C-alpha positions in Angstrom: 31.5 -21.7 -30.8 34.3 -23.6 -29.0 36.5 -23.6 -32.1 36.0 -19.9 -32.5 37.0 -19.2 -28.9 40.2 -21.2 -29.4 41.0 -19.3 -32.5 40.5 -16.1 -30.6 43.0 -17.3 -28.0 45.6 -18.3 -30.6 45.2 -15.0 -32.4 45.3 -12.8 -29.3 48.0 -14.8 -27.4 50.1 -16.2 -30.2 53.3 -15.9 -28.3 51.9 -18.1 -25.5 51.1 -20.8 -28.1 54.5 -20.4 -29.8 56.2 -20.8 -26.4 54.2 -23.9 -25.6 54.4 -25.6 -29.0 57.6 -24.2 -30.5 59.6 -23.8 -27.4 60.2 -20.0 -27.8 58.0 -16.9 -27.8 58.3 -16.2 -31.5 56.4 -13.2 -32.8 53.6 -14.6 -35.0 51.1 -12.8 -37.2 48.0 -14.2 -38.6 48.2 -15.6 -42.1 44.8 -15.5 -44.0 43.9 -18.7 -45.8 43.0 -16.5 -48.8 46.7 -15.7 -49.2 47.3 -19.4 -50.2 45.6 -18.9 -53.6 43.1 -21.7 -53.3 39.8 -21.3 -51.4 40.2 -22.5 -47.8 38.7 -25.7 -46.5 36.5 -25.0 -43.5 38.6 -22.0 -42.5 36.5 -21.6 -39.3 38.3 -24.5 -37.7 41.9 -23.4 -38.4 44.4 -20.6 -37.7 47.7 -20.0 -39.5 50.3 -18.1 -37.6 53.3 -16.8 -39.6 56.9 -15.7 -38.7 60.0 -15.3 -40.9 61.0 -18.9 -40.3 57.9 -20.9 -39.6 54.2 -21.2 -40.2 52.3 -22.6 -37.2 49.0 -24.3 -38.4 46.5 -25.0 -35.6 43.3 -26.9 -35.9 40.9 -27.0 -33.0 38.3 -29.8 -32.9 35.6 -30.6 -30.5 34.8 -34.0 -32.2 36.6 -36.5 -34.4 36.7 -35.6 -38.1 37.8 -38.1 -40.8 38.8 -35.3 -43.1 41.5 -33.9 -40.9 44.5 -35.8 -42.4 43.6 -34.6 -45.9 43.1 -31.1 -44.7 46.5 -31.0 -43.0 48.2 -32.4 -46.1 46.3 -29.9 -48.3 47.4 -26.9 -46.3 51.0 -28.1 -46.1 51.2 -28.1 -49.9 49.4 -24.7 -50.1 51.9 -23.1 -47.7 54.8 -24.8 -49.6 53.6 -23.2 -52.8 53.4 -19.8 -51.2 56.5 -20.1 -48.9 58.8 -22.9 -50.1 61.6 -22.0 -47.7 59.6 -21.9 -44.5 59.2 -24.6 -42.0 55.7 -25.6 -41.0 54.4 -27.0 -37.7 50.9 -28.5 -37.9 49.1 -29.4 -34.7 45.5 -30.7 -34.3 44.1 -30.0 -30.8 41.2 -32.1 -29.8 39.2 -30.6 -27.0 36.8 -33.2 -25.8 37.6 -36.8 -24.7 36.5 -39.5 -27.1 37.1 -43.2 -27.8 37.3 -42.6 -31.6 40.5 -43.8 -33.3 40.3 -40.8 -35.5 41.9 -38.6 -32.8 45.0 -40.8 -33.0 45.5 -40.3 -36.7 48.7 -38.4 -37.5 49.4 -39.3 -41.1 47.7 -38.7 -44.5 48.8 -41.4 -46.9 47.9 -42.2 -50.5 49.9 -44.0 -53.2 53.1 -42.1 -53.7 52.5 -39.6 -50.9 52.8 -39.6 -47.1 52.3 -36.5 -44.9 52.7 -36.5 -41.1 51.4 -34.0 -38.5 50.9 -33.7 -34.8 47.9 -34.4 -32.6 47.4 -33.1 -29.0 44.5 -34.6 -27.1 44.0 -32.0 -24.4 42.6 -34.5 -21.9 46.1 -36.1 -21.8 48.0 -32.9 -21.2 49.1 -32.1 -17.6 47.3 -29.0 -16.3 50.5 -27.5 -15.0 51.8 -27.4 -18.6 49.0 -25.0 -19.6 48.7 -23.0 -16.4 52.1 -21.4 -17.2 50.7 -19.1 -19.9 47.8 -16.6 -19.6 46.6 -17.3 -23.1 46.4 -21.1 -22.4 44.6 -20.8 -19.0 41.2 -21.5 -20.7 42.5 -24.8 -22.1 43.7 -26.0 -18.7 40.2 -26.9 -17.6 40.2 -29.5 -20.5 43.5 -31.0 -19.3 44.3 -34.3 -17.6 43.4 -32.9 -14.2 41.1 -35.3 -12.3 39.4 -32.6 -10.3 38.0 -30.2 -12.9 36.4 -27.9 -10.3 39.7 -27.5 -8.5 41.5 -26.8 -11.8 38.9 -24.1 -12.6 39.5 -22.6 -9.2 43.2 -22.4 -9.9 42.5 -20.8 -13.3 40.3 -18.2 -11.6 43.0 -17.4 -9.1 45.5 -16.9 -11.8 43.1 -14.7 -13.9 42.8 -12.4 -10.9 46.6 -11.9 -10.9 46.7 -10.8 -14.6 47.7 -7.1 -14.8 45.4 -5.9 -17.6 41.6 -5.8 -17.2 41.0 -6.6 -20.9 43.1 -9.7 -20.6 41.4 -10.7 -17.4 38.0 -10.4 -19.1 38.9 -12.2 -22.3 40.6 -15.1 -20.6 37.8 -15.4 -18.1 35.2 -15.5 -20.9 37.1 -18.0 -22.9 37.5 -20.2 -19.8 33.8 -19.9 -19.1 32.9 -21.2 -22.6 35.4 -24.0 -22.7 34.6 -25.1 -19.2 31.1 -25.8 -20.5 32.5 -28.9 -22.2 33.3 -30.6 -18.8 31.4 -28.7 -16.1 27.9 -27.6 -15.2 27.0 -23.9 -15.8 26.1 -23.4 -12.2 29.6 -24.5 -11.1 31.3 -22.2 -13.7 29.2 -19.2 -12.6 30.0 -19.8 -9.0 33.8 -19.8 -9.6 34.2 -17.2 -12.4 33.0 -13.7 -11.6 30.2 -12.8 -14.0 31.0 -9.1 -14.2 34.5 -9.9 -15.5 33.2 -12.3 -18.1 30.6 -9.8 -19.4 33.3 -7.2 -20.1 35.1 -9.4 -22.7 34.9 -9.1 -26.4 34.2 -12.9 -26.5 31.0 -12.4 -24.4 29.9 -9.5 -26.7 30.5 -11.6 -29.8 28.5 -14.5 -28.4 25.6 -12.2 -27.6 25.8 -10.8 -31.2 25.9 -14.3 -32.7 22.9 -15.3 -30.6 21.0 -12.2 -31.8 21.8 -12.9 -35.4 20.9 -16.6 -35.0 17.6 -15.6 -33.5 16.8 -13.2 -36.3 17.7 -15.8 -38.9 15.6 -18.4 -37.2 12.7 -16.0 -37.0 13.0 -15.2 -40.7 13.1 -18.8 -41.6 10.1 -19.7 -39.4 8.0 -16.8 -40.9 9.0 -17.8 -44.5 8.1 -21.5 -43.7 4.6 -20.5 -42.4 3.9 -18.4 -45.5 5.0 -21.1 -47.9 2.8 -23.7 -46.0 -0.2 -21.4 -46.4 0.4 -21.3 -50.2 0.8 -25.0 -50.3 -2.5 -25.6 -48.5 -4.4 -23.1 -50.8 -3.0 -24.6 -53.9 -2.6 -28.3 -53.2 -4.5 -28.9 -49.9 -3.2 -30.2 -46.6 0.3 -31.7 -47.3 0.3 -33.9 -44.3 2.5 -33.8 -41.2 5.6 -35.4 -42.8 5.7 -33.0 -45.7 5.0 -30.0 -43.4 7.9 -31.0 -41.2 10.2 -31.2 -44.3 9.1 -27.8 -45.4 9.7 -26.2 -42.0 13.2 -27.6 -42.0 14.1 -25.8 -45.3 16.5 -22.8 -45.4 15.2 -19.4 -46.2 16.7 -19.6 -49.7 15.1 -23.1 -50.3 11.7 -21.7 -49.0 11.9 -18.8 -51.4 12.7 -21.2 -54.3 9.8 -23.4 -53.3 7.4 -20.4 -53.1 8.2 -19.6 -56.8 8.0 -23.2 -57.9 4.5 -23.6 -56.3 3.1 -21.3 -58.9 3.5 -24.1 -61.5 2.4 -27.0 -59.3 -1.0 -28.6 -59.8 -0.6 -31.9 -58.1 0.7 -32.8 -54.6 3.1 -35.3 -56.2 4.9 -32.3 -57.8 5.6 -30.9 -54.3 6.9 -34.3 -53.1 9.2 -34.5 -56.2 10.5 -31.0 -55.6 11.4 -31.7 -52.0 13.2 -34.9 -53.0 15.2 -33.0 -55.5 16.0 -29.9 -53.5 15.8 -30.7 -49.8 
């Protein structure tokens, strides 16, 4: 959820990100990973912004990820294949403080190849640096500011001065989500007006995702219950451990198990199937 909110900010307020990271408000348009020929690697975590001269590649991360250096090198080569004459700026933005050394890695290196990229640890960035731009206001609560509550109050005050209602709502909603990484919900609700947050497309998207997730969980639970009934009829009580494993299967896995059960005659066959497929 946090990565997606950051992607929304980068897409909607790309000039603010360009001003902050590139030093000038270059007009940027979104470049789809599918345009780079090869299937994307975890495209949910990245955004590619394109101009005539430069491609800005942003990766938002809430936790350390050992695959980041390879991913950055991989996308640099993909962009070079597609746009050999364009410069490329690659920045990984880590949102949540950690002691992991992974958030300090800025190089991918193997025999005969070395690729460097940039890393920004938001908890080391001065709040004032982010408070300059409407699209970066939600990130400011994750900055180096010692008093997070006071920083959130500053953000709320600046949100109130934004001229467009849509921008107010979207920035407030994004701030509300990201502030959840460092502040209690009660504090956030006290400072950010709920009616503004609820008007945003981010809030509506979160509601929709929650509904879809609930429906998916309901379908999975119902399928698991049905399969367990079949197991008990055909093989007897499978025991708590096996039942727990079955309840953790995806809908597709449960459907596959339901078909496989037709051929099972011994409990051992169920155990073997779970070892091979779960």
